[in-house]
Every structure is written in C-alpha cells, then in structure tokens.
N, C-alpha and C positions, 0 to 999 in steps of 0.2 A: 474487495472481491478478488480471489486469486485468478490466475490465467485460465486454469482448467474450468473453474466455475463460470467464468465470463464466457468462455467458448461454448459451454453447454447451455448457458442462458440465451445466447444469441443464435445458436444453431450453426449449421454448416453454411458459410457465406456463399459457396458456389451453388449449393442447392437453393438457398434463399434467393440469390440473384437470378438464377435461371427461371425459377417458378414465378417470381414476381415480374420478370421481364416478359415471359410468355403471357401472363395474365394481362399486363399492360398492353401488349400487342393486340390480343384478341378484343379487349375492351375498346381500344382506340379504333380498330378497324370496324368493329360492330357499331360503334357510335358515330364515327366519322363519315362513313359512307352514306347513311340515310339522313344525317343531320342537316346537310346543306339543302337537300331537296325538301325536307320537312319545314325547316325554318324559312325557306324562301317563300312559302305560302302564308307566313304570318305577316300581318300588316306592320309597317315600320313603327307605328305607335305602340304596338305590343312587343316588338323586337327589342326596343331600347330597354324597357324594364326587365326583359328576359336576360339580356346581356349583363345588366347590373346584378341581377340575382345570381347568375352563374359565377360572376367574379366574386360576389360575396361568399358563396359556398366554397370557392377555391381558397379564399383568404382564411376562412374559418378552419378549414381542414389543414391548411398549412400551419396555422397557429397550434392545432392539436399535434401535428407531427413534430413541431419543435418542442412542445411541452412534454411529450412522453419521453423524449431523450434527456430532458433536464430535470424531470421530477425525482423527488426523493421517495423511495418506497417505504422507508421506516415508519412514517406516520400512518401509512395505509395498512401496514401489518397490525399496528395497534388497533386501528378502527375495525379491521376485518375480524380480529379476535373478539371484538364486542358486537360483531354482526351488524355494523352500521351499514345502511343501504348505500350501494355504490362503491364501497371500499374494495370488495373482492373483485369487482369489475375493473376498478382503477389499477389494481395490482396486475390483473390480466393484461391490460394495455401496456403497463410499464415493463413487464417481463418480456413482452414481444415488441419492444420499442423500435427495433430495426425494421420489422415488417410493417408495423403501424405507420411509421414515418414514411416508408417507401410508398405505401398505398395512399396515404393522406396527402403527401406532397408531390410525388412523382407521377403516379398513375392517374390520380384525379386531376393533377395539373395538366397532363396531356389531353385528357378527355374534355375538361372544361375549356381548354384553349381551342380545341377543335370545334366545339359547339358554339363558343363565343365568336370564333372567326366566321362560321357559317351565318350566324345571326348578323354579324357586321356586314357581310356581303348583301344580305337582304336589306339592311338599312341603307347602304350606299346605293343599291339599285333603285330604291324608292326615291332617294334624294336626287339621283342623277337625272331623273325624268323631269323634275321641276327646276333644276338649276343648270345654268349654262357654264358648267365647270368640267374640265377634263376628268373622265372617269378614273384614270390612273392617279390623279392628284387626290381624289376622294378616297381611293383605296389606300394610298399611303397615309393619309390623315387618319383614316379609320384604324389601320393597323397600329399607328403610333399611339392613338388614344387607348386602345385595348392593352397594348404593351405597358403603357404608363400606369394604367389602373392595376394590372396584374402585379407588376414588379413593385410599384409604389405601395400597394396595399399589403403585400407580403413583407416588404421591408419594414413597414410601419408596425406590424404586429409581432415581429420577431423579438424585439427587446421586451415587449409586454409579456410574451409567452415565456421567456426565460425567467423574468422576475416573478411571474405568477403561475409557474408550471404546475404546482400541486393543486391550486384552485381550479385550473383549467381541466386537469386530468380528473379531478373529483367530479366536476360537472359532467364530463364525458362518461364517467363511471355511473353516475345517476341516470343519464340517458340510456346507457346500455342496460342498466338494471330495470328501467321501465320497459324497454323492449323485451327483455326476458320475461317479465311478468305478463305482458300482453300476449306474446307469441308462445309462451311456455317452452321456449328454446333456450337452453343454458349455454351461453358462449363461455363463461367462466365457471366451470364446475367446481364445487367445493372439494378441497383436498381431502383425501381419505387417509393420508399417511399419518396425520396426527391422531385421527380417531382410531386407526389401527394400533398405534403405539399405546394409546390410552387403554384400549381393550386388552392388549397384551399385558400391560402393567396391572390391570385389574385382575386378570386371571392369575397372574403371578402372586398377587397379594392374597387371593382367596384360595390358592392351591394348598392343600394340607401338606405339612412337612412329614417326611418319613421319620419314624422313631429311630433314634440312634441306639445302636447296640454296642455295649462296652465289650471290647475284646479282652479276654483274660490271658 
C-alpha cells in the first residue's frame, strides 16, 4: 500500500487522536464517577466475579485490538465477494484498525480499570471488617492483584492474537453481522462503487453505436 493510500485508509491522525481522546475522557468520567458508589453496594461475594468478568472483557477486547492491526485483508476481500457472513464486517474493522484498536485497547482499558478498581475497593472494605490487617496493606495487595491480572492477561493473549489475527477478526465480523441482523443497523454498508461501475459498464455495452458516415 502506498503512502497516500495508507494515509487515506487510516485518516487524519490528529483528528482521530482528538476525537478518540475526548470520547475516552467522557466515558471514563461518566463511568468512573458513579462506579465506586454503585459497586460499593454490591456484596463482596458478587464483587469478585464482577471484577473477573470485567478483566475478561478487557482482555478479549485487547485481543481484538491487536488482531485488527495484524490481520490480512486479502482473504476477506475474497470472502466478501462471495457474500460470506461476517466478511464485509471484518473488512470494516480492518480498514479502521487504528480506531478499533484505540477503542478496544485504550478507552475500554481505562473504563474497565476504573470499574475494577471500584469493585476492588468494595471487596477490600468487606474483608477489612473481618480481618485484623491494616487497610493500606489490603489496598496495596488488591491493586497488585488487579494489575497482575490485567497486564498478565493482556500479555498472554498478544502472541495468540498475532498468530490467529484473521480468525479473531472473522469471529468479530460474525458477531457484528449478527448485531446488524438483529438491530437492522448496518455498521459496514455495502460498497456501491463496484455496483456503479458494473451498471456503467452494462450501459456502455448496451448503448447503440452511431453509424459511421464515410467522408468523400
């Protein structure tokens, strides 16, 4: 891919960075402010599965973010020409790899970390009541465990994501295709350029030729 085509495919980096940064800011503030108060009301027995679920979501989205940047679009072009389910949506994700990776890895990482931290506070508060252990020590241990699970989980799936990038993106495309069928909202709209070219070529083939007049 040439430099101009690559720049057009990934868009303006300044505009992309600014828009995604603002999106991450508002999501983090909107989720972070009420999360600690809401999670504090959850019993510690439910808070632990909630934290594990949040970490699992963050790891899966991180895996998708790595996969879209490493996937090869050529096989999906062939599948999309055959109208295989999920192929068009997979190409949609690959063509927007920078934005998908930023949303899946950066924005959701901040949001899930905020919610997981709030849930950890609720767990530590419940444990501190029954244990004669300094609260600061429990906080440090809780933060260490959360950090270990986040970083370790993401590091574990990165190599798998690179080796199986096309398979992961294909699954994501199938999921997006299912969402489109249920909601009737098309995220990846079919390209009309090829159809327009075909119609133009068909008109050109069926257009009658002018009779040639011999000049004397």
